[in-house]
C-alpha positions in Angstrom: -39.5 39.7 105.5 -39.0 43.3 107.1 -37.9 43.6 110.7 -41.2 44.8 111.8 -43.0 42.0 110.4 -40.5 39.4 112.1 -41.4 41.3 115.4 -45.1 40.9 115.2 -44.8 37.3 113.9 -42.6 36.4 117.0 -44.8 38.2 119.2 -47.9 36.2 117.9 -45.9 33.1 118.2 -45.0 33.8 121.9 -48.5 34.7 122.8 -49.9 31.6 121.1 -47.1 29.4 123.0 -48.1 30.9 126.2 -51.8 30.5 125.8 -51.0 26.7 125.2 -49.2 26.5 128.5 -51.9 28.2 130.3 -54.4 25.6 128.7 -52.5 23.0 129.9 -52.1 24.6 133.4 -55.9 25.2 133.6 -56.7 21.7 132.7 -54.1 20.3 135.1 -55.5 22.3 138.0 -59.2 21.6 136.9 -59.9 25.4 136.1 -61.1 24.9 132.8 -64.8 25.6 132.9 -66.5 27.4 130.3 -67.1 30.1 132.9 -63.4 30.6 133.7 -60.4 32.2 132.2 -56.9 32.6 133.0 -54.6 35.4 131.6 -51.0 36.6 131.9 -50.2 40.3 132.0 -46.6 41.7 131.4 -45.9 45.0 133.1 -44.6 47.5 130.6 -41.9 49.0 132.9 -41.3 52.7 132.3 -44.7 53.0 130.6 -47.0 52.0 133.7 -49.2 49.7 131.9 -50.0 46.2 131.5 -50.1 44.1 128.3 -51.9 40.9 128.1 -49.5 38.3 126.7 -51.5 35.1 127.0 -55.1 33.9 127.9 -56.9 30.6 127.8 -60.6 30.0 128.3 -62.5 26.9 127.1 -65.3 29.4 126.2 -64.1 31.0 122.7 -66.0 34.4 123.7 -63.8 34.6 126.8 -60.7 33.6 124.8 -60.7 37.0 122.8 -58.3 39.7 123.4 -59.7 42.7 125.2 -57.9 46.0 125.5 -54.4 46.3 124.3 -53.1 48.1 127.3 -54.3 47.9 131.1 -53.4 51.0 133.2 -51.2 49.9 136.3 -53.4 51.6 138.7 -56.7 49.8 138.0 -58.2 46.4 138.8 -57.0 43.0 140.4 -53.9 43.4 138.3 -53.0 46.4 139.9 -53.5 45.2 143.4 -51.5 41.7 142.5 -48.7 44.0 141.2 -48.4 45.8 144.2 -49.0 43.4 147.1 -48.2 40.0 145.5 -51.6 38.6 145.4 -55.4 39.8 145.4 -58.5 38.0 145.5 -62.1 39.8 145.3 -65.5 39.0 144.6 -68.2 41.1 143.1 -71.3 40.5 145.0 -73.6 42.2 142.5 -75.3 40.5 139.7 -73.9 41.6 136.2 -77.5 41.7 135.0 -77.6 44.8 137.2 -75.1 46.7 134.9 -75.1 49.8 137.0 -74.5 48.3 140.4 -71.9 45.9 138.9 -70.1 48.5 137.4 -70.0 50.7 140.6 -68.7 47.7 142.8 -65.8 47.2 140.3 -64.9 50.8 140.6 -65.2 50.8 144.5 -63.1 47.7 144.6 -60.5 47.9 141.8 -60.7 51.4 140.5 -61.9 50.4 137.1 -64.0 53.1 135.5 -67.6 52.4 134.9 -67.4 52.9 131.2 -64.6 50.3 131.0 -66.3 47.7 132.9 -69.5 48.2 131.1 -67.7 46.9 128.1 -66.2 43.7 129.6 -66.8 40.7 127.4 -66.7 38.4 130.4 -68.4 39.7 133.2 -66.7 38.1 136.0 -67.7 37.9 139.7 -64.5 36.4 141.1 -60.9 37.3 140.7 -57.6 35.9 141.8 -54.3 37.4 140.7 -50.8 36.6 141.5 -47.6 38.4 140.7 -44.8 36.5 138.8 -41.1 37.1 139.4 -38.5 36.5 136.8 -35.3 34.3 137.9 -33.8 37.3 139.4 -36.9 37.8 141.6 -37.8 41.0 139.8 -41.6 41.4 139.4 -42.5 41.0 135.8 -46.0 39.9 135.2 -49.4 38.9 136.9 -51.3 35.8 136.4 -55.2 36.4 136.8 -57.8 33.8 137.2 -61.3 34.8 136.8 -65.0 33.3 136.7 -68.4 34.4 136.0 -69.5 32.1 138.7 -69.1 32.9 142.5 -68.0 29.3 143.3 -67.0 28.4 146.9 -64.5 26.0 145.5 -63.0 28.9 143.5 -61.2 30.2 146.3 -59.1 27.0 146.8 -58.5 26.2 143.3 -57.6 29.9 142.3 -54.9 30.1 144.9 -53.5 27.0 143.2 -53.0 29.0 139.9 -50.3 31.2 141.1 -48.6 29.0 143.5 -48.5 26.2 141.1 -47.1 28.1 138.2 -44.4 30.0 140.4 -43.4 26.7 142.2 -43.0 24.9 138.7 -41.6 28.0 137.0 -44.3 27.6 134.3 -44.3 31.6 133.9 -40.7 32.3 134.5 -38.9 33.9 131.8 -36.1 36.4 131.2 -32.4 36.1 131.9 
């Protein structure tokens, strides 16, 4: 097996294992409805982008990979990276795609042409930054839902807090 093949295989295995941890966490936190998804994005460091390294949704359509890279100046990922946490809701119904995309742009700087292509038209987002054992910021955990649930706010705050307290997503030296 060539070195590049080994790297790809190891990355796929790591992503699968992290996705299994996300599945267990979402079940344990009762955030496993088919309208919800949890993802982890690692920051690329010098490359100024995020890479999705793990994802879980009980809905197979929402479990698929989206974009390969996410700019670090867009979306809830960007805000959580900068401030440690970000929660926001989209008040416009995704059925009115123009208003939905405009609100995404206004609230999170996601270009309209990007939000139009979202496979999961979420209306509620909660994101928390994750630090490694040296307290260096390394990733962002995002929980999102296609439903605007009052209970979502309470439960989604638990995602980042529980994962960080239990060191579920800590990695590195």
